LUMZADO-594146 format. One record per residue: residue in three letters; z, y, x of N, C-alpha, C in turn. Coordinates in nm, 3 decimals. Layout:
<rs>
ALA, Z, Y, X, Z, Y, X, Z, Y, X
...
</rs>
This chain:
<rs>
MET, 4.535, 0.663, 0.197, 4.423, 0.570, 0.183, 4.295, 0.644, 0.148
ARG, 4.307, 0.741, 0.056, 4.189, 0.817, 0.015, 4.135, 0.899, 0.132
ARG, 4.228, 0.951, 0.216, 4.183, 1.030, 0.331, 4.103, 0.941, 0.427
LYS, 4.153, 0.817, 0.449, 4.082, 0.727, 0.538, 3.943, 0.694, 0.482
VAL, 3.938, 0.668, 0.351, 3.809, 0.637, 0.288, 3.715, 0.756, 0.296
SER, 3.766, 0.876, 0.269, 3.680, 0.994, 0.272, 3.629, 1.022, 0.413
LYS, 3.718, 1.005, 0.513, 3.676, 1.026, 0.651, 3.570, 0.924, 0.691
ARG, 3.588, 0.800, 0.645, 3.491, 0.696, 0.675, 3.357, 0.727, 0.610
ASN, 3.360, 0.775, 0.487, 3.235, 0.810, 0.418, 3.165, 0.926, 0.487
VAL, 3.243, 1.026, 0.528, 3.184, 1.141, 0.598, 3.118, 1.096, 0.727
ALA, 3.188, 1.009, 0.801, 3.131, 0.959, 0.926, 3.004, 0.879, 0.901
LEU, 3.008, 0.798, 0.795, 2.891, 0.716, 0.762, 2.773, 0.803, 0.723
TYR, 2.795, 0.901, 0.636, 2.687, 0.990, 0.594, 2.634, 1.072, 0.711
GLY, 2.725, 1.112, 0.800, 2.681, 1.185, 0.918, 2.591, 1.101, 1.007
LEU, 2.630, 0.975, 1.026, 2.549, 0.883, 1.106, 2.412, 0.861, 1.042
LEU, 2.412, 0.844, 0.909, 2.285, 0.824, 0.840, 2.194, 0.946, 0.851
CYS, 2.252, 1.064, 0.845, 2.173, 1.186, 0.861, 2.109, 1.194, 0.999
VAL, 2.185, 1.153, 1.101, 2.130, 1.153, 1.237, 2.018, 1.051, 1.250
LEU, 2.040, 0.933, 1.192, 1.941, 0.826, 1.203, 1.813, 0.857, 1.128
CYS, 1.821, 0.940, 1.021, 1.702, 0.969, 0.943, 1.616, 1.079, 1.005
VAL, 1.668, 1.148, 1.106, 1.591, 1.256, 1.168, 1.457, 1.209, 1.223
PRO, 1.449, 1.096, 1.298, 1.318, 1.052, 1.349, 1.217, 1.021, 1.240
PHE, 1.265, 0.991, 1.119, 1.175, 0.958, 1.010, 1.138, 1.080, 0.927
VAL, 1.232, 1.172, 0.913, 1.208, 1.291, 0.831, 1.134, 1.400, 0.909
PHE, 1.163, 1.413, 1.038, 1.105, 1.521, 1.116, 0.952, 1.520, 1.120
PRO, 0.885, 1.404, 1.140, 0.738, 1.407, 1.139, 0.680, 1.460, 1.007
THR, 0.744, 1.423, 0.895, 0.697, 1.474, 0.766, 0.720, 1.624, 0.755
TRP, 0.837, 1.668, 0.800, 0.867, 1.812, 0.800, 0.767, 1.888, 0.886
TRP, 0.738, 1.835, 1.004, 0.643, 1.900, 1.094, 0.503, 1.904, 1.032
MET, 0.463, 1.797, 0.966, 0.332, 1.793, 0.903, 0.319, 1.900, 0.795
VAL, 0.420, 1.909, 0.709, 0.413, 2.003, 0.597, 0.418, 2.147, 0.647
THR, 0.511, 2.179, 0.736, 0.522, 2.317, 0.784, 0.403, 2.357, 0.871
SER, 0.352, 2.264, 0.951, 0.238, 2.296, 1.037, 0.111, 2.318, 0.957
SER, 0.104, 2.258, 0.839, -0.014, 2.280, 0.755, -0.019, 2.424, 0.703
MET, 0.092, 2.497, 0.712, 0.098, 2.635, 0.666, 0.102, 2.735, 0.782
LYS, 0.077, 2.686, 0.904, 0.075, 2.772, 1.021, -0.068, 2.808, 1.059
PRO, -0.088, 2.920, 1.127, -0.217, 2.943, 1.193, -0.237, 2.836, 1.301
ILE, -0.360, 2.805, 1.330, -0.389, 2.696, 1.422, -0.332, 2.724, 1.562
SER, -0.314, 2.850, 1.598, -0.261, 2.884, 1.729, -0.112, 2.853, 1.742
GLU, -0.041, 2.835, 1.629, 0.103, 2.812, 1.633, 0.142, 2.666, 1.613
ILE, 0.046, 2.578, 1.593, 0.080, 2.442, 1.554, 0.162, 2.371, 1.662
PHE, 0.126, 2.390, 1.787, 0.195, 2.322, 1.896, 0.300, 2.411, 1.963
SER, 0.342, 2.515, 1.892, 0.449, 2.598, 1.944, 0.584, 2.531, 1.918
GLU, 0.690, 2.585, 1.978, 0.823, 2.526, 1.963, 0.891, 2.567, 1.833
SER, 0.833, 2.658, 1.761, 0.893, 2.704, 1.636, 0.882, 2.597, 1.528
LEU, 0.992, 2.573, 1.457, 0.992, 2.474, 1.350, 0.939, 2.531, 1.219
LEU, 0.931, 2.662, 1.207, 0.883, 2.727, 1.087, 0.769, 2.822, 1.123
PRO, 0.676, 2.840, 1.032, 0.565, 2.933, 1.060, 0.616, 3.077, 1.069
SER, 0.557, 3.154, 1.156, 0.590, 3.296, 1.161, 0.532, 3.369, 1.040
GLU, 0.424, 3.313, 0.987, 0.360, 3.368, 0.867, 0.310, 3.253, 0.781
TRP, 0.370, 3.238, 0.664, 0.334, 3.128, 0.576, 0.197, 3.154, 0.515
THR, 0.108, 3.055, 0.523, -0.025, 3.069, 0.464, -0.062, 2.941, 0.392
PHE, -0.119, 2.958, 0.274, -0.162, 2.844, 0.194, -0.314, 2.834, 0.187
SER, -0.382, 2.916, 0.265, -0.528, 2.915, 0.262, -0.586, 2.784, 0.313
THR, -0.510, 2.713, 0.399, -0.560, 2.587, 0.451, -0.582, 2.485, 0.340
TYR, -0.500, 2.492, 0.235, -0.513, 2.395, 0.126, -0.641, 2.419, 0.045
SER, -0.675, 2.545, 0.024, -0.803, 2.573, -0.044, -0.921, 2.544, 0.047
GLN, -0.900, 2.561, 0.178, -1.006, 2.534, 0.273, -1.042, 2.385, 0.277
VAL, -0.944, 2.301, 0.251, -0.970, 2.157, 0.246, -1.078, 2.125, 0.145
PHE, -1.072, 2.187, 0.028, -1.167, 2.158, -0.079, -1.302, 2.228, -0.056
ARG, -1.303, 2.335, 0.024, -1.429, 2.402, 0.054, -1.511, 2.328, 0.160
MET, -1.443, 2.264, 0.253, -1.513, 2.198, 0.362, -1.564, 2.059, 0.325
GLN, -1.496, 1.993, 0.232, -1.532, 1.857, 0.193, -1.521, 1.845, 0.040
PRO, -1.591, 1.748, -0.019, -1.566, 1.717, -0.162, -1.435, 1.641, -0.176
PHE, -1.326, 1.710, -0.140, -1.197, 1.642, -0.126, -1.146, 1.589, -0.259
GLY, -1.174, 1.659, -0.367, -1.132, 1.610, -0.498, -1.195, 1.476, -0.531
GLN, -1.326, 1.464, -0.506, -1.395, 1.337, -0.529, -1.342, 1.228, -0.436
GLN, -1.317, 1.263, -0.311, -1.265, 1.166, -0.215, -1.124, 1.121, -0.253
TYR, -1.046, 1.213, -0.305, -0.911, 1.180, -0.351, -0.919, 1.081, -0.467
TRP, -1.010, 1.109, -0.559, -1.028, 1.019, -0.673, -1.077, 0.882, -0.629
ASN, -1.167, 0.879, -0.529, -1.216, 0.751, -0.478, -1.100, 0.664, -0.427
SER, -1.015, 0.722, -0.344, -0.902, 0.647, -0.290, -0.806, 0.604, -0.400
LEU, -0.783, 0.693, -0.497, -0.686, 0.664, -0.602, -0.730, 0.550, -0.691
TYR, -0.854, 0.556, -0.740, -0.895, 0.451, -0.834, -0.917, 0.318, -0.762
ILE, -0.963, 0.321, -0.637, -0.977, 0.197, -0.561, -0.840, 0.133, -0.539
ALA, -0.741, 0.214, -0.499, -0.607, 0.161, -0.474, -0.545, 0.103, -0.601
VAL, -0.567, 0.169, -0.715, -0.511, 0.119, -0.841, -0.576, -0.014, -0.880
ILE, -0.708, -0.021, -0.872, -0.778, -0.145, -0.907, -0.737, -0.259, -0.814
VAL, -0.733, -0.231, -0.684, -0.694, -0.334, -0.588, -0.551, -0.380, -0.613
THR, -0.462, -0.287, -0.643, -0.322, -0.322, -0.668, -0.309, -0.411, -0.791
VAL, -0.372, -0.372, -0.900, -0.364, -0.451, -1.024, -0.430, -0.587, -1.005
GLY, -0.547, -0.589, -0.940, -0.616, -0.715, -0.916, -0.537, -0.808, -0.826
THR, -0.478, -0.755, -0.721, -0.399, -0.837, -0.630, -0.274, -0.891, -0.699
MET, -0.210, -0.809, -0.781, -0.093, -0.856, -0.855, -0.130, -0.972, -0.947
ALA, -0.244, -0.961, -1.014, -0.287, -1.068, -1.105, -0.318, -1.197, -1.029
VAL, -0.397, -1.186, -0.923, -0.435, -1.305, -0.846, -0.312, -1.367, -0.780
ALA, -0.226, -1.283, -0.721, -0.108, -1.334, -0.651, -0.010, -1.401, -0.747
ALA, 0.007, -1.343, -0.866, 0.098, -1.402, -0.964, 0.048, -1.539, -1.010
LEU, -0.080, -1.549, -1.040, -0.136, -1.678, -1.084, -0.132, -1.782, -0.973
ALA, -0.177, -1.743, -0.853, -0.179, -1.837, -0.742, -0.038, -1.875, -0.698
GLY, 0.052, -1.776, -0.691, 0.189, -1.805, -0.651, 0.258, -1.898, -0.749
TYR, 0.235, -1.880, -0.879, 0.296, -1.969, -0.978, 0.239, -2.109, -0.966
ALA, 0.108, -2.120, -0.943, 0.046, -2.251, -0.929, 0.102, -2.326, -0.809
PHE, 0.116, -2.259, -0.695, 0.169, -2.325, -0.576, 0.317, -2.359, -0.590
ALA, 0.390, -2.283, -0.671, 0.534, -2.305, -0.683, 0.570, -2.406, -0.790
ARG, 0.495, -2.409, -0.901, 0.539, -2.486, -1.018, 0.445, -2.598, -1.061
ILE, 0.322, -2.598, -1.017, 0.226, -2.700, -1.060, 0.203, -2.796, -0.945
ARG, 0.226, -2.923, -0.970, 0.207, -3.026, -0.868, 0.066, -3.083, -0.878
PHE, -0.007, -3.082, -0.767, -0.142, -3.137, -0.763, -0.169, -3.192, -0.624
PRO, -0.262, -3.285, -0.609, -0.288, -3.346, -0.478, -0.334, -3.241, -0.376
GLY, -0.278, -3.248, -0.256, -0.315, -3.157, -0.149, -0.258, -3.018, -0.164
GLN, -0.152, -3.004, -0.245, -0.094, -2.873, -0.273, -0.045, -2.804, -0.146
ASN, 0.036, -2.875, -0.068, 0.092, -2.814, 0.053, -0.015, -2.785, 0.157
ALA, -0.111, -2.878, 0.170, -0.219, -2.856, 0.267, -0.302, -2.734, 0.229
LEU, -0.330, -2.719, 0.100, -0.408, -2.604, 0.055, -0.331, -2.474, 0.078
PHE, -0.199, -2.477, 0.058, -0.120, -2.357, 0.080, -0.119, -2.318, 0.228
VAL, -0.115, -2.417, 0.316, -0.122, -2.388, 0.460, -0.257, -2.325, 0.494
VAL, -0.364, -2.375, 0.433, -0.497, -2.317, 0.456, -0.500, -2.172, 0.410
VAL, -0.438, -2.144, 0.295, -0.433, -2.007, 0.245, -0.355, -1.918, 0.342
LEU, -0.244, -1.968, 0.394, -0.162, -1.889, 0.485, -0.233, -1.857, 0.617
THR, -0.331, -1.939, 0.654, -0.404, -1.910, 0.778, -0.481, -1.779, 0.768
GLY, -0.501, -1.730, 0.646, -0.566, -1.600, 0.630, -0.488, -1.488, 0.695
LEU, -0.355, -1.506, 0.708, -0.273, -1.404, 0.775, -0.299, -1.399, 0.925
LEU, -0.355, -1.506, 0.980, -0.377, -1.514, 1.124, -0.513, -1.460, 1.166
ILE, -0.597, -1.427, 1.069, -0.734, -1.383, 1.100, -0.740, -1.231, 1.091
PRO, -0.760, -1.160, 1.201, -0.772, -1.013, 1.195, -0.895, -0.971, 1.116
SER, -0.884, -0.859, 1.049, -0.997, -0.810, 0.971, -1.116, -0.776, 1.059
GLU, -1.091, -0.740, 1.185, -1.201, -0.706, 1.276, -1.292, -0.826, 1.302
VAL, -1.237, -0.947, 1.288, -1.316, -1.067, 1.314, -1.419, -1.090, 1.204
THR, -1.383, -1.060, 1.082, -1.470, -1.089, 0.968, -1.552, -0.969, 0.921
ILE, -1.533, -0.852, 0.982, -1.597, -0.732, 0.929, -1.749, -0.737, 0.943
VAL, -1.800, -0.795, 1.053, -1.946, -0.800, 1.074, -2.013, -0.896, 0.976
PRO, -1.968, -1.023, 0.964, -2.032, -1.109, 0.863, -2.017, -1.058, 0.721
LEU, -1.904, -0.994, 0.689, -1.889, -0.938, 0.555, -1.986, -0.823, 0.533
PHE, -2.005, -0.740, 0.634, -2.101, -0.631, 0.622, -2.242, -0.686, 0.598
GLN, -2.279, -0.789, 0.671, -2.411, -0.849, 0.651, -2.425, -0.908, 0.512
LEU, -2.317, -0.967, 0.462, -2.320, -1.024, 0.327, -2.339, -0.914, 0.223
PHE, -2.260, -0.808, 0.230, -2.271, -0.701, 0.131, -2.402, -0.623, 0.146
GLN, -2.452, -0.615, 0.268, -2.581, -0.549, 0.287, -2.693, -0.629, 0.221
SER, -2.686, -0.760, 0.233, -2.787, -0.843, 0.168, -2.780, -0.835, 0.016
LEU, -2.660, -0.805, -0.036, -2.643, -0.790, -0.181, -2.668, -0.648, -0.229
GLY, -2.698, -0.557, -0.136, -2.723, -0.417, -0.172, -2.598, -0.342, -0.213
LEU, -2.482, -0.381, -0.159, -2.356, -0.319, -0.198, -2.297, -0.229, -0.090
THR, -2.372, -0.202, 0.017, -2.323, -0.106, 0.115, -2.333, 0.035, 0.059
ASN, -2.248, 0.122, 0.109, -2.232, 0.259, 0.057, -2.193, 0.259, -0.090
THR, -2.121, 0.154, -0.129, -2.056, 0.148, -0.260, -1.910, 0.109, -0.236
HIS, -1.830, 0.118, -0.341, -1.688, 0.087, -0.327, -1.657, -0.060, -0.354
TRP, -1.758, -0.138, -0.388, -1.733, -0.278, -0.420, -1.671, -0.356, -0.304
PRO, -1.718, -0.339, -0.180, -1.653, -0.413, -0.070, -1.505, -0.377, -0.053
LEU, -1.469, -0.252, -0.081, -1.329, -0.210, -0.065, -1.242, -0.263, -0.178
ILE, -1.303, -0.314, -0.284, -1.228, -0.370, -0.397, -1.225, -0.523, -0.390
ILE, -1.339, -0.583, -0.363, -1.350, -0.729, -0.368, -1.273, -0.795, -0.253
VAL, -1.293, -0.744, -0.131, -1.234, -0.809, -0.014, -1.081, -0.809, -0.018
PRO, -1.014, -0.697, -0.049, -0.867, -0.702, -0.053, -0.811, -0.792, -0.163
ILE, -0.880, -0.800, -0.278, -0.828, -0.880, -0.389, -0.844, -1.029, -0.363
PHE, -0.960, -1.069, -0.312, -0.988, -1.211, -0.295, -0.988, -1.256, -0.149
GLY, -0.954, -1.167, -0.057, -0.956, -1.201, 0.084, -0.818, -1.212, 0.143
ALA, -0.812, -1.201, 0.275, -0.687, -1.219, 0.350, -0.576, -1.123, 0.309
PRO, -0.604, -0.995, 0.274, -0.493, -0.907, 0.236, -0.411, -0.956, 0.118
CYS, -0.467, -1.046, 0.036, -0.395, -1.098, -0.080, -0.302, -1.213, -0.044
VAL, -0.315, -1.267, 0.077, -0.238, -1.386, 0.115, -0.088, -1.357, 0.116
LEU, -0.048, -1.246, 0.174, 0.094, -1.212, 0.178, 0.151, -1.197, 0.038
ALA, 0.072, -1.139, -0.052, 0.116, -1.123, -0.190, 0.136, -1.259, -0.256
ILE, 0.046, -1.354, -0.230, 0.060, -1.489, -0.285, 0.187, -1.554, -0.232
PHE, 0.214, -1.536, -0.103, 0.335, -1.595, -0.044, 0.461, -1.539, -0.110
ILE, 0.467, -1.407, -0.129, 0.584, -1.346, -0.192, 0.604, -1.398, -0.334
MET, 0.496, -1.406, -0.410, 0.508, -1.454, -0.548, 0.547, -1.601, -0.552
ARG, 0.491, -1.682, -0.463, 0.529, -1.824, -0.459, 0.677, -1.839, -0.431
GLN, 0.729, -1.768, -0.331, 0.870, -1.779, -0.298, 0.959, -1.735, -0.414
PHE, 0.914, -1.635, -0.488, 0.994, -1.589, -0.602, 0.997, -1.695, -0.712
PHE, 0.880, -1.752, -0.743, 0.875, -1.851, -0.851, 0.948, -1.979, -0.815
ILE, 0.950, -2.015, -0.686, 1.025, -2.133, -0.644, 1.174, -2.113, -0.671
ALA, 1.222, -1.990, -0.656, 1.365, -1.962, -0.674, 1.409, -1.960, -0.820
LEU, 1.315, -1.959, -0.914, 1.354, -1.958, -1.056, 1.415, -2.092, -1.095
PRO, 1.521, -2.092, -1.173, 1.584, -2.220, -1.214, 1.488, -2.304, -1.297
PRO, 1.475, -2.432, -1.268, 1.385, -2.518, -1.348, 1.430, -2.533, -1.492
GLU, 1.559, -2.506, -1.520, 1.607, -2.518, -1.658, 1.536, -2.421, -1.752
LEU, 1.487, -2.309, -1.698, 1.414, -2.214, -1.783, 1.287, -2.276, -1.837
GLU, 1.214, -2.348, -1.753, 1.091, -2.413, -1.798, 1.122, -2.526, -1.895
GLU, 1.227, -2.601, -1.868, 1.263, -2.711, -1.957, 1.299, -2.659, -2.096
ALA, 1.374, -2.549, -2.101, 1.409, -2.490, -2.231, 1.285, -2.437, -2.302
ALA, 1.192, -2.378, -2.226, 1.070, -2.327, -2.287, 0.985, -2.439, -2.342
ARG, 0.978, -2.554, -2.273, 0.901, -2.668, -2.324, 0.962, -2.723, -2.452
MET, 1.094, -2.724, -2.458, 1.160, -2.771, -2.579, 1.130, -2.679, -2.697
ASP, 1.102, -2.552, -2.669, 1.066, -2.458, -2.774, 0.918, -2.464, -2.808
GLY, 0.844, -2.551, -2.742, 0.703, -2.570, -2.775, 0.605, -2.490, -2.693
LEU, 0.649, -2.426, -2.586, 0.558, -2.349, -2.503, 0.485, -2.440, -2.405
GLY, 0.357, -2.411, -2.384, 0.280, -2.481, -2.284, 0.289, -2.411, -2.150
ARG, 0.204, -2.457, -2.056, 0.209, -2.400, -1.922, 0.176, -2.251, -1.924
ALA, 0.071, -2.213, -1.999, 0.034, -2.072, -2.005, 0.142, -1.987, -2.071
GLY, 0.203, -2.040, -2.176, 0.310, -1.968, -2.244, 0.432, -1.948, -2.156
ILE, 0.466, -2.052, -2.079, 0.580, -2.041, -1.987, 0.553, -1.933, -1.883
PHE, 0.429, -1.929, -1.833, 0.396, -1.830, -1.730, 0.403, -1.688, -1.785
TYR, 0.336, -1.664, -1.899, 0.325, -1.527, -1.951, 0.453, -1.479, -2.019
ARG, 0.530, -1.569, -2.078, 0.648, -1.526, -2.153, 0.779, -1.539, -2.075
ILE, 0.782, -1.628, -1.977, 0.906, -1.652, -1.903, 0.895, -1.607, -1.758
ALA, 0.805, -1.669, -1.684, 0.798, -1.647, -1.539, 0.751, -1.506, -1.504
LEU, 0.644, -1.461, -1.568, 0.588, -1.331, -1.532, 0.684, -1.215, -1.560
PRO, 0.748, -1.209, -1.677, 0.844, -1.098, -1.698, 0.961, -1.099, -1.598
LEU, 1.003, -1.218, -1.554, 1.114, -1.226, -1.460, 1.072, -1.189, -1.317
SER, 0.942, -1.184, -1.292, 0.894, -1.160, -1.156, 0.869, -1.013, -1.127
ARG, 0.925, -0.923, -1.207, 0.903, -0.780, -1.185, 0.945, -0.733, -1.046
PRO, 1.060, -0.778, -0.992, 1.095, -0.734, -0.856, 0.991, -0.773, -0.752
ALA, 0.942, -0.897, -0.759, 0.840, -0.941, -0.665, 0.709, -0.867, -0.687
LEU, 0.672, -0.845, -0.811, 0.551, -0.769, -0.840, 0.562, -0.625, -0.791
GLY, 0.683, -0.568, -0.798, 0.703, -0.434, -0.745, 0.680, -0.428, -0.596
ALA, 0.730, -0.530, -0.524, 0.707, -0.536, -0.379, 0.558, -0.550, -0.349
VAL, 0.492, -0.638, -0.422, 0.348, -0.657, -0.402, 0.271, -0.529, -0.431
ALA, 0.309, -0.459, -0.537, 0.239, -0.337, -0.575, 0.252, -0.230, -0.467
ILE, 0.370, -0.216, -0.409, 0.391, -0.111, -0.309, 0.309, -0.137, -0.184
PHE, 0.321, -0.256, -0.125, 0.251, -0.275, 0.002, 0.101, -0.290, -0.019
THR, 0.058, -0.336, -0.139, -0.086, -0.343, -0.165, -0.145, -0.204, -0.183
PHE, -0.078, -0.119, -0.259, -0.124, 0.018, -0.277, -0.128, 0.091, -0.144
LEU, -0.024, 0.072, -0.063, -0.018, 0.137, 0.068, -0.131, 0.089, 0.158
HIS, -0.158, -0.041, 0.158, -0.265, -0.095, 0.243, -0.400, -0.041, 0.200
SER, -0.426, -0.039, 0.070, -0.556, 0.010, 0.022, -0.569, 0.160, 0.046
TRP, -0.463, 0.235, 0.023, -0.467, 0.380, 0.039, -0.495, 0.421, 0.184
ASN, -0.442, 0.343, 0.279, -0.456, 0.376, 0.421, -0.572, 0.304, 0.489
LEU, -0.652, 0.231, 0.413, -0.762, 0.154, 0.472, -0.859, 0.247, 0.544
TYR, -0.888, 0.216, 0.671, -0.969, 0.305, 0.753, -1.095, 0.238, 0.809
LEU, -1.082, 0.120, 0.868, -1.196, 0.056, 0.932, -1.306, 0.022, 0.832
GLU, -1.268, -0.040, 0.721, -1.368, -0.086, 0.625, -1.448, 0.029, 0.564
PRO, -1.384, 0.141, 0.523, -1.466, 0.253, 0.473, -1.565, 0.306, 0.575
ILE, -1.527, 0.309, 0.703, -1.619, 0.355, 0.806, -1.742, 0.264, 0.814
VAL, -1.719, 0.134, 0.797, -1.828, 0.037, 0.810, -1.919, 0.041, 0.687
TYR, -1.859, 0.048, 0.567, -1.937, 0.031, 0.445, -1.991, 0.162, 0.388
LEU, -1.924, 0.275, 0.412, -1.960, 0.400, 0.346, -2.028, 0.495, 0.444
SER, -2.124, 0.573, 0.392, -2.201, 0.661, 0.480, -2.221, 0.802, 0.425
THR, -2.188, 0.828, 0.299, -2.206, 0.962, 0.243, -2.071, 1.021, 0.205
PRO, -2.053, 1.152, 0.224, -1.922, 1.215, 0.198, -1.870, 1.195, 0.056
ASP, -1.957, 1.191, -0.043, -1.911, 1.173, -0.181, -1.848, 1.035, -0.204
MET, -1.880, 0.939, -0.117, -1.826, 0.804, -0.132, -1.705, 0.781, -0.042
PHE, -1.675, 0.875, 0.048, -1.566, 0.856, 0.143, -1.432, 0.840, 0.071
THR, -1.342, 0.767, 0.136, -1.202, 0.764, 0.094, -1.123, 0.860, 0.185
LEU, -0.996, 0.881, 0.154, -0.919, 0.984, 0.223, -0.903, 0.960, 0.374
PRO, -0.867, 0.839, 0.420, -0.854, 0.823, 0.565, -0.981, 0.857, 0.641
GLN, -1.095, 0.823, 0.583, -1.222, 0.858, 0.646, -1.248, 1.007, 0.638
ALA, -1.211, 1.068, 0.526, -1.236, 1.211, 0.508, -1.152, 1.296, 0.602
LEU, -1.033, 1.249, 0.638, -0.945, 1.329, 0.724, -1.005, 1.355, 0.861
THR, -1.097, 1.271, 0.903, -1.158, 1.289, 1.036, -1.272, 1.390, 1.033
GLN, -1.309, 1.439, 0.916, -1.427, 1.525, 0.903, -1.394, 1.674, 0.908
PHE, -1.268, 1.710, 0.918, -1.230, 1.851, 0.921, -1.236, 1.903, 1.064
VAL, -1.354, 1.947, 1.105, -1.378, 1.997, 1.241, -1.448, 2.132, 1.232
ASP, -1.438, 2.208, 1.343, -1.505, 2.337, 1.346, -1.651, 2.321, 1.387
ILE, -1.721, 2.433, 1.407, -1.864, 2.427, 1.437, -1.892, 2.365, 1.573
TYR, -1.791, 2.356, 1.658, -1.808, 2.296, 1.790, -1.762, 2.149, 1.793
GLY, -1.722, 2.097, 1.679, -1.676, 1.959, 1.672, -1.530, 1.940, 1.705
GLY, -1.456, 2.049, 1.727, -1.314, 2.039, 1.756, -1.232, 2.025, 1.629
PRO, -1.122, 1.952, 1.634, -1.041, 1.931, 1.513, -0.972, 2.059, 1.467
MET, -0.973, 2.082, 1.339, -0.899, 2.194, 1.278, -0.765, 2.137, 1.232
PHE, -0.665, 2.144, 1.319, -0.541, 2.071, 1.297, -0.467, 2.117, 1.172
ASN, -0.464, 2.248, 1.147, -0.390, 2.295, 1.029, -0.455, 2.248, 0.899
VAL, -0.588, 2.244, 0.895, -0.657, 2.196, 0.776, -0.639, 2.045, 0.762
GLN, -0.647, 1.973, 0.874, -0.623, 1.829, 0.870, -0.483, 1.796, 0.820
LEU, -0.385, 1.874, 0.865, -0.247, 1.850, 0.822, -0.227, 1.885, 0.675
ALA, -0.297, 1.985, 0.627, -0.290, 2.017, 0.484, -0.347, 1.902, 0.401
ALA, -0.462, 1.848, 0.446, -0.520, 1.733, 0.377, -0.429, 1.611, 0.387
ALA, -0.368, 1.591, 0.504, -0.277, 1.478, 0.522, -0.154, 1.491, 0.433
THR, -0.104, 1.613, 0.415, 0.011, 1.635, 0.327, -0.022, 1.595, 0.185
MET, -0.137, 1.635, 0.135, -0.177, 1.597, 0.000, -0.204, 1.447, -0.010
THR, -0.249, 1.387, 0.100, -0.276, 1.244, 0.100, -0.147, 1.163, 0.092
ALA, -0.037, 1.214, 0.148, 0.089, 1.139, 0.152, 0.163, 1.141, 0.020
VAL, 0.128, 1.232, -0.071, 0.204, 1.247, -0.196, 0.206, 1.119, -0.280
PRO, 0.090, 1.054, -0.309, 0.096, 0.933, -0.394, 0.181, 0.821, -0.334
ILE, 0.180, 0.807, -0.201, 0.260, 0.702, -0.138, 0.409, 0.727, -0.165
LEU, 0.452, 0.851, -0.151, 0.592, 0.884, -0.176, 0.628, 0.860, -0.322
VAL, 0.539, 0.895, -0.413, 0.565, 0.875, -0.556, 0.577, 0.727, -0.589
VAL, 0.484, 0.646, -0.539, 0.486, 0.502, -0.568, 0.613, 0.439, -0.513
PHE, 0.651, 0.476, -0.391, 0.770, 0.414, -0.332, 0.897, 0.457, -0.406
VAL, 0.908, 0.583, -0.443, 1.027, 0.629, -0.515, 1.040, 0.558, -0.649
LEU, 0.929, 0.537, -0.719, 0.933, 0.474, -0.850, 0.964, 0.324, -0.843
ALA, 0.924, 0.258, -0.733, 0.937, 0.112, -0.727, 1.020, 0.064, -0.609
GLN, 1.101, 0.150, -0.550, 1.175, 0.108, -0.430, 1.277, -0.001, -0.461
ARG, 1.342, 0.004, -0.578, 1.440, -0.098, -0.611, 1.373, -0.234, -0.626
GLN, 1.257, -0.237, -0.697, 1.185, -0.363, -0.712, 1.135, -0.413, -0.577
PHE, 1.096, -0.321, -0.490, 1.047, -0.359, -0.358, 1.157, -0.430, -0.278
ILE, 1.276, -0.375, -0.277, 1.387, -0.435, -0.202, 1.428, -0.569, -0.263
GLU, 1.439, -0.573, -0.397, 1.476, -0.698, -0.463, 1.370, -0.806, -0.443
GLY, 1.244, -0.765, -0.447, 1.136, -0.862, -0.431, 1.136, -0.925, -0.293
LEU, 1.154, -0.844, -0.189, 1.159, -0.898, -0.054, 1.284, -0.985, -0.033
ALA, 1.392, -0.951, -0.101, 1.514, -1.030, -0.086, 1.499, -1.170, -0.143
HIS, 1.407, -1.188, -0.240, 1.390, -1.318, -0.303, 1.288, -1.405, -0.231
THR, 1.214, -1.351, -0.132, 1.105, -1.428, -0.073, 1.155, -1.541, 0.015
GLY, 1.278, -1.535, 0.061, 1.327, -1.640, 0.151, 1.437, -1.725, 0.091
VAL, 1.452, -1.726, -0.043, 1.561, -1.800, -0.104, 1.539, -1.950, -0.092
LYS, 1.418, -1.995, -0.125, 1.385, -2.137, -0.117, 1.246, -2.150, -0.057
GLY, 1.211, -2.266, -0.010, 1.079, -2.287, 0.044, 1.049, -2.432, 0.067
</rs>
């Protein structure tokens, strides 16, 4: 019996290793190519003939990459925390508080998922330009928190709160807690899996945001990382692939860290979104 189980496990792990190659290989190629001379990047060799780390220092010499890294990091953190707060409050209200027009209002909120960001980018630019907020980070913070990108987060939180047993609220009311107390002491602590899912995809969306920074930002010191990655070119305007890949490797690190730290909450949170509705 043990032999059958061990053989089955070996076969399963072997299959998983094969299936992970399409996902792992691009990352491997990115990291190793960032240490190659530019003439070897598109060669068939999987490893550099000569390992060089000068491309990483060159990233900081060609651009204010440290400042750009900080711009992306603090914007993503603020947007993530703000979206979690708004989504938790709105999701709890739609799930647990009965008010006239509740379902109709929720349908209106969900229509935000159907509107591409490209449709609203011009009127939003005109709005922020009239407020004197262009070439600042305010549009990259305000729009994701209070705009369409927050809709999916609200949906996930609503579905999670709907799945909570109503007996928890009844017991909390018997203990003298009001609506705010029930939310902060009961519902919110139990919603960690859903909040983990919201945090991961919100951080990822903000970190990879590309169109909006191009529209709103115009000076290198204000650039975020996706916009900065396009600026590593030679004197003829041609891309410096090894330097770009070095910058891309450093850009991918926070995403990997966030996912590793919150992957369990992410999976549990998504699993709860379709329990009730």
